[in-house]
C-alpha positions as CSV (number, residue, x, y, z in Angstrom):
1,M,11.9,10.9,36.6
2,M,12.9,8.1,35.4
3,G,11.6,4.7,37.8
4,K,13.8,1.5,39.4
5,A,15.4,-0.1,37.0
6,E,13.8,-2.9,35.9
7,I,14.0,-5.8,33.2
8,I,11.4,-5.5,30.6
9,T,10.3,-7.6,27.9
10,V,9.0,-6.2,24.4
11,L,7.2,-8.2,21.9
12,G,7.6,-7.5,18.7
13,A,11.5,-6.6,17.2
14,G,10.1,-4.6,14.5
15,S,10.9,-0.6,14.4
16,W,8.4,0.8,17.0
17,G,8.8,-2.0,19.1
18,T,13.1,-1.6,18.8
19,A,12.5,2.0,19.0
20,L,10.4,1.5,22.3
21,A,13.0,-1.3,23.5
22,M,15.9,2.1,23.3
23,V,14.0,4.4,25.7
24,L,13.6,1.9,27.9
25,A,17.6,0.8,27.9
26,D,18.1,4.7,28.0
27,N,16.8,5.2,31.0
28,G,18.6,2.3,32.8
29,H,16.3,-0.9,32.2
30,D,17.7,-4.3,31.1
31,V,15.4,-4.8,27.9
32,R,14.2,-8.2,26.3
33,L,13.4,-7.5,22.6
34,W,11.2,-11.1,21.3
35,G,10.8,-11.7,17.6
36,N,10.4,-14.7,15.8
37,N,12.8,-14.7,13.4
38,A,16.2,-15.8,13.8
39,E,18.7,-13.9,11.7
40,H,17.2,-10.6,12.9
41,I,17.8,-11.8,16.6
42,E,20.9,-12.9,15.7
43,E,21.8,-9.7,14.3
44,I,20.8,-8.0,17.5
45,N,22.9,-9.9,19.9
46,R,25.5,-10.3,17.7
47,K,25.7,-6.5,16.1
48,H,23.4,-4.6,18.3
49,M,21.5,-3.4,15.1
50,N,18.5,-4.6,13.5
51,S,18.9,-3.1,10.0
52,K,15.7,-4.7,8.6
53,Y,13.6,-2.1,10.5
54,L,16.1,0.6,11.7
55,P,19.2,0.9,9.7
56,E,22.3,1.8,10.6
57,I,21.0,2.5,14.4
58,I,23.2,1.2,16.9
59,L,21.4,-0.7,20.0
60,P,21.8,-0.4,23.8
61,E,24.1,-3.3,25.0
62,T,21.5,-4.1,27.4
63,I,19.1,-5.1,25.1
64,K,18.7,-8.6,24.1
65,G,17.4,-10.4,22.0
66,Y,15.3,-13.2,22.6
67,L,13.5,-15.9,19.7
68,S,12.0,-18.3,23.0
69,L,9.2,-16.0,24.1
70,E,8.9,-18.6,27.5
71,G,12.8,-17.2,28.3
72,A,11.9,-13.7,27.6
73,L,8.9,-13.6,29.7
74,S,10.5,-15.4,32.8
75,Q,10.6,-13.4,36.1
76,V,9.6,-9.9,33.8
77,S,6.5,-8.6,35.8
78,T,5.7,-6.0,32.9
79,I,5.8,-6.8,29.1
80,V,5.6,-3.9,26.1
81,L,3.2,-5.5,23.0
82,A,4.4,-4.5,20.1
83,V,2.7,-6.4,17.4
84,P,0.9,-5.6,14.6
85,T,-2.6,-5.8,15.3
86,K,-3.4,-9.0,13.5
87,A,-1.3,-11.0,15.4
88,I,-2.0,-10.1,18.9
89,R,-4.2,-12.2,19.5
90,E,-1.9,-15.3,18.7
91,V,0.5,-13.7,20.6
92,L,-1.1,-13.8,23.4
93,Q,-2.3,-16.8,23.3
94,K,1.0,-17.9,23.4
95,T,1.6,-16.1,26.4
96,V,-0.8,-17.5,28.2
97,A,0.4,-20.8,27.7
98,V,4.0,-20.1,29.0
99,R,3.3,-17.8,31.6
100,K,1.3,-18.7,34.9
101,E,2.1,-15.3,36.9
102,P,0.3,-11.9,36.3
103,L,1.8,-9.3,34.0
104,T,1.4,-5.5,33.8
105,I,0.6,-4.8,30.0
106,V,1.7,-2.2,27.6
107,H,0.2,-1.8,24.3
108,V,1.3,0.2,22.1
109,S,0.0,-1.0,18.2
110,K,-2.8,1.0,16.6
111,G,-6.1,-0.6,15.6
112,I,-9.3,-1.7,15.6
113,E,-10.1,-5.5,15.0
114,P,-12.6,-5.9,12.1
115,D,-16.2,-7.7,12.7
116,T,-15.3,-7.9,16.8
117,L,-15.0,-4.0,16.3
118,L,-12.7,-4.4,19.9
119,R,-10.5,-2.1,20.8
120,I,-7.1,-3.3,21.6
121,S,-7.3,-3.2,25.2
122,E,-10.5,-5.3,24.6
123,M,-8.6,-8.0,23.0
124,I,-6.2,-8.1,25.5
125,E,-8.9,-8.8,28.1
126,E,-10.6,-11.6,26.3
127,E,-7.1,-13.3,25.6
128,I,-6.1,-13.2,29.4
129,P,-7.5,-14.2,32.0
130,A,-7.7,-12.0,34.6
131,E,-5.9,-13.6,37.0
132,L,-2.8,-13.4,34.7
133,V,-3.1,-9.6,34.2
134,N,-2.4,-7.1,36.6
135,D,-3.3,-3.9,34.4
136,I,-3.7,-2.9,30.6
137,I,-2.3,0.9,29.4
138,V,-1.9,2.4,25.8
139,L,1.2,4.3,24.8
140,S,0.2,6.5,22.1
141,G,1.0,9.6,20.3
142,P,2.8,11.2,17.2
143,S,5.9,9.1,17.0
144,H,7.9,7.5,14.5
145,A,10.0,4.7,15.4
146,E,13.0,6.0,12.9
147,E,12.8,9.7,14.7
148,V,12.7,8.1,18.2
149,S,15.6,5.4,17.8
150,L,17.2,9.1,16.8
151,R,16.1,10.3,19.9
152,H,14.8,12.9,18.7
153,P,12.0,14.8,21.0
154,T,8.8,13.1,20.5
155,T,5.6,13.0,23.1
156,V,3.3,10.6,23.5
157,A,0.5,10.0,25.9
158,V,-0.1,6.9,28.4
159,S,-3.9,5.6,29.3
160,S,-5.1,3.4,31.5
161,K,-8.7,2.1,33.7
162,N,-6.2,2.5,36.6
163,M,-4.3,6.3,36.6
164,D,-1.9,5.0,39.0
165,A,-0.7,2.1,36.4
166,A,-0.2,4.4,33.9
167,E,1.7,7.0,35.6
168,K,4.3,4.0,36.4
169,I,4.4,3.3,33.3
170,Q,4.9,7.2,32.5
171,D,7.5,7.0,35.0
172,L,9.4,3.9,33.0
173,F,9.7,5.5,29.8
174,I,10.0,9.4,30.6
175,N,13.4,11.3,29.7
176,Q,14.6,14.1,27.9
177,N,13.7,12.8,24.6
178,F,10.8,11.0,25.7
179,R,8.2,13.0,27.1
180,V,5.2,11.1,28.3
181,Y,1.8,12.7,29.8
182,T,-0.9,10.8,31.3
183,N,-4.7,10.8,29.5
184,S,-7.4,9.1,31.4
185,D,-9.6,8.8,28.4
186,L,-8.7,4.8,27.7
187,V,-10.9,5.0,24.6
188,G,-10.3,8.4,23.0
189,V,-6.3,7.1,23.1
190,E,-7.0,3.9,21.4
191,I,-9.5,5.2,19.1
192,G,-7.8,8.1,17.9
193,G,-4.3,6.4,17.3
194,A,-6.5,3.8,15.5
195,L,-8.6,6.2,12.8
196,K,-5.9,8.5,12.5
197,N,-4.3,5.5,10.2
198,I,-7.5,5.7,7.8
199,I,-7.4,9.3,7.5
200,A,-3.1,9.1,6.4
201,L,-4.2,6.5,3.6
202,A,-6.8,9.5,2.7
203,A,-3.9,12.2,2.7
204,G,-1.3,9.7,0.6
205,I,-4.1,9.2,-1.8
206,S,-4.9,13.1,-2.5
207,D,-0.5,13.6,-2.3
208,G,-0.7,10.3,-5.2
209,L,-3.1,12.0,-7.3
210,G,-1.2,15.1,-7.3
211,Y,-3.7,17.8,-4.9
212,G,-1.6,19.9,-3.1
213,D,-1.7,21.0,0.7
214,N,-4.9,22.7,0.8
215,A,-6.9,19.2,0.2
216,K,-4.6,17.3,2.4
217,A,-5.3,20.3,5.1
218,A,-9.1,19.5,4.5
219,L,-8.8,16.0,4.8
220,M,-7.2,16.3,8.0
221,T,-9.3,18.7,9.6
222,R,-12.4,16.9,8.2
223,G,-10.9,13.2,9.3
224,I,-10.7,14.6,12.8
225,A,-14.1,15.4,12.8
226,E,-15.4,11.7,11.8
227,I,-12.8,11.1,14.6
228,A,-13.8,12.8,17.3
229,R,-17.5,12.0,16.0
230,L,-17.1,8.1,15.9
231,G,-15.2,8.7,19.6
232,T,-17.9,10.3,20.6
233,K,-20.3,8.1,20.6
234,M,-18.3,5.2,22.0
235,G,-17.5,7.0,25.5
236,A,-15.1,9.3,24.4
237,S,-14.0,12.7,25.8
238,P,-14.0,15.1,22.5
239,L,-11.2,17.1,24.3
240,T,-8.9,13.9,23.7
241,F,-8.8,14.6,19.7
242,S,-7.0,18.0,19.8
243,G,-4.4,16.5,21.7
244,L,-1.6,14.3,20.8
245,A,-3.5,11.2,20.4
246,G,-5.8,12.7,17.9
247,I,-4.6,15.8,16.3
248,G,-1.2,15.3,17.1
249,D,-0.9,11.7,16.0
250,L,-3.2,12.6,12.8
251,I,-0.5,15.3,11.8
252,V,2.6,13.3,12.2
253,T,0.7,10.1,10.0
254,C,-0.4,12.5,7.2
255,T,3.0,14.7,6.4
256,S,5.6,11.8,7.2
257,V,7.1,9.8,4.4
258,H,8.0,7.9,7.6
259,S,4.2,6.7,7.7
260,R,3.2,3.3,6.1
261,N,0.1,4.5,5.7
262,W,1.0,7.3,3.7
263,R,3.2,5.2,1.6
264,A,0.2,3.5,0.6
265,G,-2.2,5.8,-0.1
266,N,0.3,7.4,-2.1
267,L,1.0,4.7,-4.6
268,L,-3.2,3.9,-4.5
269,G,-2.9,7.4,-5.7
270,K,-0.6,6.8,-8.5
271,G,-3.2,3.8,-10.0
272,H,-1.3,1.0,-7.7
273,N,-3.9,-1.8,-6.6
274,L,-4.2,-2.8,-2.7
275,Q,-2.2,-5.8,-3.5
276,E,0.7,-4.2,-5.1
277,V,0.6,-1.4,-2.2
278,L,1.1,-4.0,0.4
279,D,3.2,-6.4,-1.3
280,N,5.5,-3.3,-1.8
281,M,5.4,-2.0,1.3
282,G,7.3,-4.8,3.1
283,M,5.3,-4.1,6.8
284,V,1.8,-3.8,7.9
285,V,0.0,-1.2,7.2
286,E,-2.9,-1.2,10.0
287,G,-4.7,1.8,8.3
288,V,-6.5,-0.9,5.9
289,R,-7.9,-3.0,8.3
290,T,-8.9,0.0,10.6
291,T,-10.8,1.1,7.0
292,K,-13.0,-1.8,7.4
293,A,-13.7,-1.8,11.1
294,A,-13.9,1.7,11.1
295,Y,-16.7,1.6,8.4
296,Q,-18.4,-1.2,10.5
297,L,-18.5,1.1,13.7
298,S,-19.8,4.0,11.4
299,Q,-23.0,1.1,10.7
300,K,-23.4,0.2,14.2
301,Y,-23.5,3.6,16.1
302,E,-24.8,5.9,12.7
303,V,-22.4,8.0,12.9
304,S,-21.5,10.0,9.4
305,M,-18.2,9.1,8.1
306,P,-17.3,9.8,4.4
307,I,-13.9,10.1,4.2
308,T,-14.1,6.5,5.3
309,F,-16.9,5.7,3.5
310,A,-14.9,6.7,0.5
311,L,-11.4,5.0,1.9
312,Y,-13.8,1.7,1.8
313,R,-15.0,1.7,-1.3
314,I,-11.6,2.2,-2.9
315,L,-9.7,-0.4,-0.7
316,F,-13.1,-3.0,-0.8
317,E,-14.7,-2.0,-3.7
318,N,-12.2,-1.1,-6.5
319,K,-13.2,2.4,-7.1
320,N,-11.1,4.6,-8.5
321,P,-9.5,7.3,-6.2
322,K,-10.3,10.2,-8.2
323,D,-14.1,9.7,-8.8
324,E,-14.3,9.1,-4.7
325,V,-12.5,13.0,-4.2
326,D,-14.6,14.1,-6.1
327,S,-17.8,12.7,-4.9
328,L,-16.5,13.6,-1.1
329,M,-16.3,17.5,-3.4
330,G,-19.5,17.3,-4.7
331,R,-20.9,16.7,-1.0
332,P,-23.9,18.5,-0.2
333,K,-23.3,22.1,1.7
334,T,-23.6,22.1,5.0
335,H,-22.2,24.7,8.2
336,E,-18.4,23.1,9.7
337,M,-19.6,24.0,13.4
338,E,-22.3,22.0,13.1
339,D,-20.5,18.7,13.3
340,L,-18.6,19.8,16.7
341,A,-21.9,21.4,18.4
342,N,-23.8,17.7,18.0
343,E,-20.1,16.1,19.1
344,L,-21.0,18.0,22.3
345,D,-24.7,17.7,22.8
346,N,-23.9,14.0,22.6
347,K,-21.3,13.8,25.1
348,N,-22.8,15.9,27.5
349,S,-25.8,13.9,27.3
350,L,-24.4,10.9,27.7
């Protein structure tokens, strides 16, 4: 199932970039792991560890750390973009400055850019001249870096405008521990991966307030309905949201202590303010920026997203989390299946 061995560069030496570098190394590829922290890169090369992000994990020796972006990109044809959404444009601009041959770009971040409201593949298209891009592929799904690095069974999806390119990336990554499906719905895969972080924040808040499994199950179920409502308006297939990039990613992000978004929400529910939470996390919480973008998208597409609205008020208008949950519970009565029927009607009318 594995493809021909290659040299592949992973841009971003955080937990997810490092875990994916391990998958590629396990498949026989030589992996260059680029980061901007000299201490981390030295540890990768000297001790074969990245202890800040994946404590006690020993990395394959075929993973080499790079501080030089030019060196990391030399003589490679495929890169994995594993930096936070807010850093993507800066890293891509630096890439263009040192790279003059076309690249296949696999992005594995999950977010939407506020204000521009662009998905990550669209950001890449803006920043990288067309002549320097072979293909853009997204890899997404229920996948905590901590478990991938332990080689626990994990299943994800890849998507692209060019499905031949998606299948090539499927071959690069797939192995006994890391199963990869293809999905032709690029919009749906990106939207599902980004918006589930919003619902994970809400689930963490619910847990932090001391509410039980009933409340979290309701948030998750109604959350996927919100994601599907917006996604289908943006051109996605409703079926995608019942798959790995939809409900699969939502479940793992809302229920695991590995989830940064759940942990951040949990702290908010326990009374910490947003800045305290972000300072405490020490890593990027994508759901915060994505909440702003999703709120803006809901206005643009005129889509009802009550959970997203409530979270926006908590994050950006300093509203009390308990008051917002009470407000959700007091919404006017409606019929559960109307949402799904409307989503299917909207999709069929496109």
